[in-house]
N, C-alpha and C positions, 0 to 999 in steps of 0.2 A: 612749377612741376613737381616741386618737392612738397609744396603745402597739399597739392591735389594727391600725392601718393600717401601723405598722412592720412588725410581725409578718407580715403579709400580703406587704409589699414584699420581705422576707428570704425569704419563702418562695417568691416567685416568682423570685428571683434564683439561688436554689439551683438550680433546675431539675431536670428528669428527663427521660430518653429513653425512647422507645416504639420498637417494632420489633424483628424478630430481630436478633441479632448476627451479622455476617457471619464466615464461616470458609471459607476457600479449600478447595474440594472436593478431595479426595485422589484421585489418579489412579495406579492402580498400572501401573507401567511394568515391562516386562521386562528382564532384567538386560543385555541385548545385543541387538543388531539381527541378524535372520536372514542379512541380506547382508553380514555384517562380515567374511566372508572376502574381500569385495572390497577392503577397506580395508589388507589386508596389500601393502605395496609399491606402486609405480606404475610408469608408464612409464620404462624407463631406470634403475629403482631410485631414482627421486626421493626426496629426502628429506621429511620431515613437512613441512607448509606453516602459515603462520599464518592460521588461520580467518577473521580479521577483513579482511585484505587478499588473499584467495585468488586475485583475478585476477592478482595480479602474478607468481604462481607458474607461471603457463602460460609463462613466459620468452618473452613476445612484447610488444615496447615499444609497438607499435601498439594491439594490445588493451588494454594497461593504460590508455593514454593516453584511448582511448575510451570505456571504462567510467567513468573518474575525470571526464572532460568531461560525461557523461550525469548524473551524480550531482549535477553544477551546474546544468545546463542544463535537464534533462527538465521538461516543463510538468506531467506528473502529480505529481511531487515538489513543484512550487510548489503546486499545488492542496491536497496533503496538508499542506503547511507552512501554508498560509491557514487549513485545518481546525483545525489545533492552534492557531492564534492565537484563532479562534473559540472553542473550547473553554477556552482559558484565560482569555478575556473572561469566560466563563459563570461561571467558577469565582470570578472577582474579584467579579460581581456576586452571587454566592451568599455571599462571605464579607461583602459589605458589607449584605446584608440582616440580617445577625446584629447589626448596629451601630444606634445612633440615628441619625436623619436630622434634618437641620436646613435651613431656608430662611429668606431675608431677604425680605421682600415691603413694597412702599412704593407709593403713590398720591399724586398731586397733581393736583386737579379744580377748575374754576372753572365755575360755572353762572350763566346769566343767564335770569331766571324770566320768561316770557310772562305779560302781564297780561290776555290775552284766554282763556287755557284756565280749566277750572274751578278748578283749584288755585291759578292766579295771582290770579284774582278774590277768592277766600276769603282768601288770604294778604295781598293788598293792602289789604285792610280792617282788618288787624290793626295795633296800634301798633307801630312800629319796624321796618316792613318794608322789606326791601331787596333789589332785583331781583338784584343781584350778591352771588355767595356762592362761597367758596373752603372746601375740604376737604384736609386733609393728613394721611396715615396712614403710619406707619412702624412695622414691627414684625419681631421675630425669634422663629420658633416651631421647635419640636422634637418629634419624635415617636418612639415605640419601641415595637416589637411584641416583647414579651418570650417569648423561646422556651422557655416553660415546660416543655413535653411534648417538646422536642426535633425538632418537625418542620422547623423551619428549618436546624437542625444537620444532620439527614437529608438534606435537601436540598443542602447545602454537600458533604456526603460523597459524593452522587451525582455532582454538578458535579465534585469531584476526581476521581474513577474515570471520568467521561467524559473529562476532559483526559488522564489518563493513557493511556486507550484510544487516543484520537486521536494521542497521542504515539507510542504502539507501532504503530499502523497507518500512521504517516508512516514508521517505520523498515521495516516489512514492504514499503511501497511502493518504498523505497530498496533493499531487497534484490532484489525483482523486477526493477527497471530494471537495476541491476548485472547480474543473471543474463540478463535479455533481451538485454542490449546484447552480454555475452560470447558467448552462444548464437547470436545473428545474425551476429556477426563469424565465429564458426567455420563457421556455414553458408555464408557468403560465400566463404571459403577454400575448402571443400570443393566448392562449385559450380564456381569457377575451375578447380580441379584437375581434375574431372569434365569440364569443357569442354574442355580441352587434350586429355584422353584420347579424348572424342568425335571431335575433329577429327582425331585419329590414327587412329582406326577409322574414319573416313570416308574418310582417304586411303588407307589399306591395303585397305577395300573397293573402291574406285575402281579401284584396281590388278587386284584380282581381276576385276571386271567387264570392264577392257580387255583381261586375259589370257583370259578366257572369250570374249570377243566376236572376239578374233583365232582362237581355236580354232574357235569356230563358223563363221567365214568360210573357213577351211581345211576343215571339214567333218570335225574331229575330234569336236567338242561338239556336242551336241543344242541346239535352240531353248529347249527348257524350262530347260535348265541356265543359259542366258544370262539368262533373263527371272527365274529364282530369284536369280541374283547381283545383277540390276539392282533386284529387289525389296528385297534386303537392304541394298543400298546406299541406297535411298530411305528405308528404315527406321531406320538408323543416322544419314542425314542429318538426319532428323525429330527426333532428340534433341538436337540442337545448339541451335536456335532455342529449344526447350522448356527446356533447361536454362539459356539465357541470360535467359528470361523469369523464370525462379525466382531468378537472381542479381540482376535489375535489381528486382523486388519487395524482396529480402532487403536491398539496398542503401537502396531508399526507405524501408523500415522502420526501419533502422539512423539514418537522417537525422531521421526523427520521434522517435526515441528521444533524441536528442540536440537537440532542439528547433528543427532547421533544416529549411529548404525541402528536398524532396527532389531529389537531385541534388548537394548541397553536398558530400558527401564521396566523390564519385566519383573525384576526382583522387587522394586519398590511398590509395583502394584499387584504382586502376587497373591496377598491376602486380601480377601474382599471387604470393602467398607461401605458405610451407608452412602445411599445418594445425598449428596450436598442439599440443604434446604434452601430455596432462593430467598434472599432478603427482600425488604420492601423497596420499592421503587418511588422516586419524586418526579414531578413532572418536569423537573429540570429546567423551568422557565418556559415551557410550551415549545410551539413550532419556532416562534422568532428566535428564541435561544438556540434551539437545534440548526437553522440555518448559519448563525454566526460559529457555532462550535464546530460541526462536523467537518472533519478535514478535506474529505473528497469534495465537499462543496467550495470549501476554500480553494483548492486545488484549481477547482474548473473554473470559479471567479478569476484567480490569478492567470490561468491561461488564456481567459477571455481578454484581460487587460493587456496580456503579451500580444495577441493578435490584433488589438486596437493600436499599439504602438508600431506595429510593423506596417500599418496602414501609412503613418507618417514617414517611415523611413522609406516607404515605395515611393509615395509623393514627391520626397526630397529629391529623387532623380529628375524631376522636371527641370530643376535648377542647375545653375553651373556648380562646380567645385573648385574652390581656391586654395593653393597651397605655397607654402613657403618653404624654401631650402636653402641652404646654405653649407659652404665647405671653407675650411681654414686649414692649409698643410704646408708641407714642404717638399720639393721635389730636387733632387740633385744627382749629379754622376759621381759624386766622391762623398765618403763619410765626414769628412772634416768639413765641408761647407753645407751641411744638412740644416744647420740653424742659423746660418748666415742671411742676411736680409735679401740678397739677391734670390736665394732658394724658395722664398715665401711665396705661396699661392692662395687666392681666395676666390670666392665666387658666390654670389647671390641669386636666387632665382624665384619668381612670383609664377606660379604656374596655372592654369586654367583647363579643366577638363568639363566639357559639356556635351551631352548627349541629345544635340540640337536636333538632328536628323533622326532620331530613334524613339520619338514619342510613342510611336504606335505598340512598342515594346514596353515602354514605362505604363501606358494605357493598361495593357493586358497584366503586367506585374502589379497594379493597383486594383484591378478587378479580382485578381487572384487573392490579394491580401484582404480585400472586403469580403470575398466570398469565404476565407478562412474564418473572419470574424463573425460572420452571420452563423457559421456552423458552430463556433465556438461559444456563442449565445444560446443556440439552441441545445447543446449539450450542457450548458450550465443549468438552463431551466428545467431540462427532463432529470439531471441530478438532483436538483431540489425536489421534485416531483418523487422521484424513485427513494429519496431519504423519507419523505413523509410516508410513503408506502410501506418501507421496513418498519418504522415506528409503528404504525397503525397494524401492521400483520404482527409484530412481535407482541404488541399489547394486547392484540386480539388472542393470539394464542396462549399467552401468559393466563388471561381470565378464563378462556375456555377449558384448557387444560387443568387449571385449580379446579374449576366447578367439576370437571368430570373425575378428577382424583377424590373431591369430597364425596361423590356420588358411588364412587366404586369403595370407598372407605367404609360408608354405610352399608354397601352390599356384602363386603367381607365380614363385616362385623354380625350381620344377618347370617350369613352362610356359616360362620363360626358358631353360632347358638344353634343352628339346624344341625350342626354336625354333633355339637355336644348332646342334643336332644336324642338323636340317632344313636349315640354311643350309649347313652342311659337306657334307650329303650332295648338296645342290643343286649345290655348287662341285665336288664330286667325279662328278658325274654320276650319282648314285644315285637322287636325287628331282628332282622338277620344281619349278618357281618357284610352282605352285599349292599344294604343300604348306607351302612357305616362307611364303606369304602367309596362309593358313590357320592357321600356328602363331602369325604375328602378330596375327592377329584374336583367337584365344582368350586370347593371353596381354593384349592390352588389355582383353579382358572381365573377366578376373580383376583387373587393375589396378583398373579401374573400381569393383568391388565392394570391394577393399581399401580404395581411397579413402573409400568409403561409411563401411565400417567403422570406419576411422580417425577420420572426423569425428563419427560416432555415439558413439564413445568419449570424445571429447573434450566433445561436448555432454552426455553422461550424468555425466560428472566437475562440469560447470557446475550440471546438476539436483542432484547429491548436495550439493555445497556449499550450494546454496540451500535444500535439505530439512532441513539439518543446522542452518541458521539462521545460516550464516557471512555475514559482511559488517559486524557491527558489534560493539560491546562492550557485552555483555549487561548490564542492570541497571536495572530501573525507577526507582531513586532518581534516576537521573542527569535524570530528566524535570523 
């Protein structure tokens, strides 16, 4: 009998695992991005940049400072960090569940028996009855549910994958905050430049109205020409408050990204500055490297691993659960005899729990776990596809906006030459002031469009860096 018990204990301790072994799904990635042509060179022929600290490569110290402040102060990142701490605590709990647990218990009680109760009346009639009684109890207990079929081990694997997924999600949030901060800053600089141009356009249009009004009063211009000029002035003037509203909203959004009250950074951004020039981009290893580097893909893959492990935890419910528990302590009616040999008490229990007649529910639990695993697999594959879409969209926008900016720069140069020719003709008496002012208006319209293209190019570069997974040192092992 003793040998059989030892063999049983050895078999329990050897353990075995149930559930499907996890294998990360293979994703076939194309050899290169469709928009990789956008990666060849950059504005001004800038050198290839460090993908980790890409915001520093825009050569704008204030932009770099704001991004790095956001990475420290942003409240979304603090929430993400708290979620990582919660997941880490869950992992520690899952590890602890594999180990024996112990507790110390003790009590000291004193009673004074009533003589009028039924129990007291009976007891008082017995020889040696005492109304006062003391009871002391002290014990050390331990218990251990043996993970014979790997259910707790699978739960521990799931908790570890959850922790890794939360850590990757925190990195994804960090990348998002860095990109949003840079994008918002660039948008602010673009709006400031556009406001300056809008005010210049308003001034030029006002001169046109004054000139047409003078011609109207002299009978040279018709009234409808004056009203057209006044309508154009009102339309141009209306763009200024609209752009100012967009600028104010962008500044408020930037403050929130920094974890500050709206208006906190207005002083730093009060003076307009040039739109940062986007640096060059590298292919960063292509699609295959992007899949390994993007933290949202890593988070989705780790979530899939957790779902797979939970299938094993559910399947372990088919099998019996064995536990060992023991107690060693002392119990006595008097303090003096607490540690005497007669007061010692001990117990040992081998427990069994088996959901033998509950397999229908176990089947349902396994089916639910398998369904969640299938869902996690689809989410992972979709995350990879959307990541590739992000990169392609970012690179396409970058090259198209860069091309648009080059065309508008050429148009601005042509309009500037036309304006100079018109002004020279005005001074020579060949053309009138109306021609000069109209040339100014056209020049400013093209300049506004070029500013928009330049800001869009810089913002597309930010989106491309974010899509490529730039902003951290890749490696899940660092969690």
